[in-house]
N, C-alpha and C positions, 0 to 999 in steps of 0.2 A: 872503231867498233862498226861501222857502217861499211868500209872497206873489208873487214874480216867477212863480214855476213855476205855480201855479194860475192866475194871470193869463193865461199862455201857453197853459195846455192849455183854458180857456175860448175863447181866442181861435181855437183850432183848430176850434172846432164850426162856424161859418158857412163856413170853408173847407172842411171836410170835406163839409158839405151841397152847397156848389157844383159840388165835384169828382165827387159822387157822380151830381148831375144830368148832367155833361158825360159822363162814363163811361157812364151808361145810355142817354143818348141817341146816343153813336156807336155801342154795341153795338146799337142797334134800327136804327140807319141802314145797318148793314153788311148785305150780300146775303144772303138764307138764314138758316136757324135749325138747330137741333141735328136735325130730321127730314130736312134736305135730304140726299140721298144716303143717308140710311139707312133706306128704305121695307122694310118687311117684304114678302118675295116673295109671302106668301101673301094680304097683304091690301094690294096696291099701287095701289088705287083713290083717285081723288081725293076722295072721300067719306070713305074711312078717314082721308087726311091732316087733311081739313079738321075731322073729328071728334077727332082726337089732340091739334091745335092748339086746338080749342075747350075740352077737356077740361084742357089746362095753362094755359088763360088767356091764350096768346097772339094770340087775336083780339080781346080787349078794349082799349078805348081805352089809349094810352101813358100817360096820367097815371095811369089806374088800375093798371096795371101796374108803374109806378116806387112809387106809394104803398103798393102791397101787398109790393113788395121791400123797401123801405125798414122797412115795420112788421115784416118778418121780420128783417131785419138787426138793428133795437133789440133783438129778444128773442135775437139769436144764432142766428138761423136763415138761412143765406143759399140755401136750396133745396137741390135734388139735381143731382149731375152727370149728364147725359143719357147721356154716353158710359161712365163708370165705373159707374154705378147704385150710387152712394153717396152721401150727405150731402156737400156741400161742404166743410164744416169738417172732417169725417174725414178726407176726402181730402187735404186741405190739412195737417191736423195729423200725418199719415202720411209726407209730403214736405218739411214745414218742419225738424224737426231734421238733416235731411241738408245743407240749403242752410246754416243756421246754422252746422253744424261745418266746412262748406266755407269759410264767409266768415270765420270766425274762425281757420282756418288760414291763408288768403291774406292775412289782416290781419297775423298774427303774422311771416310771411315779408316781407311789406311794410316794416313798421317796423324790423325787424331789419336787412334789407339796406339801408334808406335811412339808419339811423343809422350803420352801420359805413361806408358809401362816402361820404355826406355829411360826416361828421365828418374821415374822412381827406382828402377833397379839398378840405375848407376850410381844413385845417391844412397841407397841402401843395399850395396853389394853385400852378397852371401848372407843375406838374412833368408827368413821364411818367405818373405813376400818376392823377393828376387829368385828363389828356387820355382816357387809356383808360377811366375811369368816365364822362366825358363822352359818349364814343363810345357806351358802352352805354346810357347815357340817351337820346341821339338814336335810337338803334337801337330802343330800346323805345318810344318815341314815334311812331316812324314805322311799325311793323310793326303791323298789326290783329291782334286778338286771335285771330280764327278761323285766321289765317295760323300764328301763333306756336302753338296748340292742333295743327293738322295736323302742323306740323313735328316737335313735342314727342312725338306718339304715333309718328310713323313712326321716330323715332331710339330713344325709351325704350322704348316697348312692343314693335314691330316688329321693330327690329334688335337692339336690346341686350337685351330681353326682362326689363327690371328690374321694370317696374309693369305693371298691367292697363291695357288701353284705354278699356274702358267699363265701366260699372255702378258700384255703391257695395258691393257685398258679392259674396263668392265664392258659388258654388252648393254645396248640402249642408251649410251651416255653420249650427251652432244657435246661436239667440239668447243673449247674455249670457257665451258663454265667452269664453276668450282668443283664441282662432282667430278668433271673431267681430269683436272690436275689431282686432285684428292685420290682417284682411282689410280692412275699412272705413278703416283708415289706409292701407292699401298703394294700395287704389283711389281715394283723396282726394288723395294726394301729387301726381300729376302735374296734374289741374285746379286745384289749389290753386297749385301752382308757377307756372302759366303765367297765372293771375289775380294772384298777387302779385308775382313778379318784375317781371312788365312793367308794374305799377301804381307802382313805385320811383321811375321816372325823375324824375316832377315833384317829389317830395319830396327826393330827394336833391340835386338843382338848387336847390332852396330852401333848404335846410338848408346847402349849401356857400356859396351867394351871401351868406346872413345872416350866417355865420361871418365870411366874407372881410370885409363890412362892419362889423361889431361889432369886429373886431379894429382897426380904424382910429379908434375912438372913443376920448373923452379919458379915461375910466375906465380903459381898457385900457393907455393910455399911461402914466397915473399907477402903475398895478400894477407895469409894466416899471420905472418910474423909482424904482421902491421895492425893487426887485431880487426880485420875485416871480418864482419859476420859470415857465419857459414852459408847462410842463405843467400848472401849478396855474392859469394865467392862462386857458388853454384851456377845462379841464374845469370850473372854478368859476366863471368869470366869461362867457367868449364863449360856451359849449357850452349853459349851462345857460339863459341868456337867448334863444339862437336856437332851443331846443327849445319854448318856449311855444307858438308858433304852431301848431306840428305836433302838440302835444298835443291841441289844440282840434278837430283835424280828424278824430280818432276818431269822433267822432258822425255825422260826413257820410260817412266811409268804410263805417261799418256799413249805414248805409242803403243807400249806393251799391253796395256788395259784393252785399246780399242782393237787389237788383233787377238788378244790372248781370251776374249771372251767367247771364244768358239764353242768350247764344252759347255761351259755355263748357260750360254743362251738357247743350246741345243737340248738341253736337259730341261730347263724351265720352259721351253717352247716360247721365248722371248724373242719378237720379231725385230731382231737387230742384224747387223751385218755379219755376225758370226753364223747365226742361224741360217741365214740366206747363202753365206759362204758353203757350208755343209749340204743344204738343198740342192743348190747349183752343182756341186760335183756329182752327187748322185743321181741327178736328172740329165747329166753330161752337157749343162748349158754353159759352155766354155767361153761364151762372150761375157758371162756375169763373172766368171771365176777369174778372167784376165782382169778385167776392170777392179775387182776385189783386189787382187794381188798387187796390182800396180799402185791402187789406194793406200793398202797397208804398208807399201815400200816408201812410199811419200811422207805417210805419218812417222815411220822410224827414222828418216833423215833428217825431217823437220823436228822430230823430238831430241835427237843427238844435238844437233843445231841449238837448239833452245837450252840444254843441258850446259852446253860449252858457254852460252852467252850468261846463262845465270851464274856459272861458276867465277865468271871475270866480273860480274856485277857484286857478288856476296864476299868474294875474297880480293882485298885490295893487293895482295901480293901478286896476283895474276894480270897480265895486261894482255887484251886481245890485239893483235896488230896485224 
């Protein structure tokens, strides 16, 4: 297992290099830069703009800018945010805990709902409850996340006023207090529910279909022939085997939720990585965009590695060598 993990980690290095080249090239090909539209009214002459770009090294050849950026990245320096006037890593570090908390909250909702609904639909297939769950799943697959977010804000925030519509913390609350954590939880419930509840559709259908298929296999017929209780057959034989592929998807889900919360965080004005990413693109703060893109790439690669490791741990038929 250790050798396999080290080999996979070493294999990520050339992939990260190629992705960094592509991302840096795309950033440079985009129109404008962080100075575009942000000219100091007292120094609006073209000479001042050129002087600022020369000072920041933006007029240097592209390959020199790339190697200078890579050299800083290898030392943990992603540059400074032109828009927020902060080091990029400090800025991302202030937003990353919000996104991780949101992703883990949404992931918990996803797996709890998928387990409960998939287990019920798989055991009571082609019944009224199964059809109701299937209708919910198809609705979740059909409705875009931004539509679900707007509907959820209108119903639960504006009409019922159960939870706040935007932000991650209430105003005037001291950090570290009980009210601080309660407020953070209250602000995260709605975006996490939108992310988690609508992501359950594929997992629920997958678990349901796998349980139905497993119930027709020979080992299940043998267990029934021996007089084993139906509840024991479903819980110990069918459900346990059907959960193996779903457990391995945790690694993919963590990476997908961290990077996939862009739309949800933007609609809820939730100060996480996704909202910062969109904000930085609109303000042409490319140092932040490059850092977030590279970070999401690392999350995706590590998520794939975690999924493979989990598969080897939960399925004894697979050996990672």
